[in-house]
N, C-alpha and C positions, 0 to 999 in steps of 0.2 A: 311335172314337180320341178320346183325352181333348181338351179345349180346350188350347191353348198346349205340346203335345207334336209333337215333329218326327216324321215319318212315316217308318219305318224303312227303311233303303236295302235294294234286293232285292239276291241274292245277286250278280246280272249287272251291278251297277250299275260296279265296276271297266271291266269290259269295254266297256259303252255309254259310259263317260268317254273311253276310248282311241278307241273308232269315231269321237266327238264331235272329238276332237282330230287325228285323221286327214283327217276330212273336211273340216276347215278348213285344213291343211296343203294339200290337194289344190286347193281353192279358192285358196288364196294363188297356189301354183305354175300354176295354170291362169290367172289376172291377170295373172301375171308369168313366163314361163317361163324367162326369162334370169336369175331370184335367184341359182342355183347358179355363174351367170359373172360375177356381181358387178356386174351391170347393174340398177338401180334406177330406174324412171321418178319422177319427181318434179314438182311444178308447174314448168310451163315450161319441161322440159329433163329431162336424164338424169343420173344419178350413176355412175360408173363406179369400183369399186375395181381395184385393180392397175394394170398396163400395158397402154397401148392401142396395139396396132400397125394402122396402114393400108398395105395392099399396093396400093390404086390412087393415083389422083392427086384431091387437094380441088382442084377446078376453081373454088372460089370461097366467099369468107369474108365475111362483112359488115365493112364499115369498124369499127374499134374493136373486133371481137369477141373479139381476143385482147390483154388488156392488156399493157402493157410489163412489168408487175411479174411478171407470168407467163412471160417469158421468161428463159432462162438466160443473161443476158448475151451476144449473139449478136456484140457487138462490145467490143472494149477498147481505146479509144484512149491516145495518148500521145504527147507532144512532148518533142524532146531536143535539147542543145544540148552542144556541148564547142568548145574553141578552143586555140591553140598559137601563141606568138612564137620568135623566132630561129632560123627554121626554115633549111634550105640546100637548093638542087636543083641536079643534074647533069644531063647528057644522056642521054641512052639513054631508054627507056620508061618510063612515071609509075609511081613509086613510091608506097607509101602514107606518107603523112606524117601524117596524124590519124585517130582511129579513135573509133568508138562500138559498143559492144557491146549492144545492146539485148535484153533476157530476154525470152525466148518464152513467154507465161502457159500455165500447164498446158489442153490441152484444145482449145488454137488451131492451126489446119494451116495458115492463110493469113495475108497480110498485106499491105495495101496501103499503100506506102511513097513517100513524096516528100522528096526528099533535095536541099539547097543546099549547095554547097561553095564559099566565096567566100577568094581569096587575094590579100595584096599583098605584092609583091616589089621589093626593091633590086635593080638590074643594078649591081654591082660589079666587074665584070670592065672589062677596056679595051677592048671593042666592044661594038657594037650587038648584042642577041641576043635571042631568044624563049624566052617561059615557057609552060607547058601545064598545065593544070587539068581533072580529072576527078572526079565524084561516082560513087562505087560502091557498089552495093547487095547484098549477098549475093554479092561476089565478080563479079558483073556490072557493068559501067559501060557503059549505053544510048548510044549515039550517039557523036557526035565530041567530044573533050575541047574546050576553049574556049584560046584562045592569044592572046598579044598580046607586041608587040613593044618594047623599051625601048633608049635609047640607052645608052652606058657611065655610069653615074653616076645613071640616071633610073629612077623606080620604075612598076609596071604593077600593074595591077588586073583582076582576073578573077573570074569566076563562072560556074559552070556546075549544073545542076540536072537530076537525073534521077527518073523515075517509074515505080514496078514494083510488079506483083503478084507476091509470092513465093507458091509453093506447096510442098506437102509438108513443112511445118514439124512439127517432135515435140518441143519444149523446146530445152534450150538457151541461145545466143544467137543473134540475127541482127546479122550484124557491116555497118555503115555506116561508109567510108574518103572520105577525100580524097586523091586522088593526084595529085604532080605531077613535071615534069621541067623541061628547058631545053633548047634546040636544040643549044647550042655548049658554052658553056663551064659552070665551076662558080658559080653565086653562092652565095656564102657567107653563113652568118647574119648578121644586121643588127640583131638586138635587135627592136624593136617595127616595122621597116621591111619585116620577111620575117613575115609573121603569116597563119595560116589558122584561118576559122571552119567550122565544119558545122553545119546546122539542119537539124531531120528530124519530120515527121508520120508515125506510122505508125498505121493501122488493122489490128489483128487480128481475124481471121475464122475460124468455126470453121467 
């Protein structure tokens, strides 16, 4: 063979090349048998391609191992206010006087709600009477209504707070209402002497 000349390939060089490649693939698969499953070892951990399903319980995770940026907004907070003036109340069950319809974000099924209703009313009847106020969350008014008595021509100030964990949400709105009534007579609307406020904080949870 002359110097500078390449040695001619044998007739079986392609077969030998394929055998070398096959052997290399086999060595790689032996080193990581989970390659086909999308699992790849890397320095300090593993990389997983595709979805991960855990059928058991993850009993412990190091603090800070899941950064906030990796969580898909587990909580959606909001604060809400509404007010109204020149309202009237009459005897009978408490009826809705003010309402906030809070939009339910997509993908959230629960809400932790704290709602406070306040009301100032002028008893413009001719006799002492009582006023009642309740805060209602998604149609539920937990606990007793607040009540107070005012002499004829006097005002009464009431406050009522409710807290509730609402479940089973699936879009739409979450209604928050202030409901009121009197004990005996009709307290006519009296401008800024007959007002109601609603203030709420809502934490939507997945």
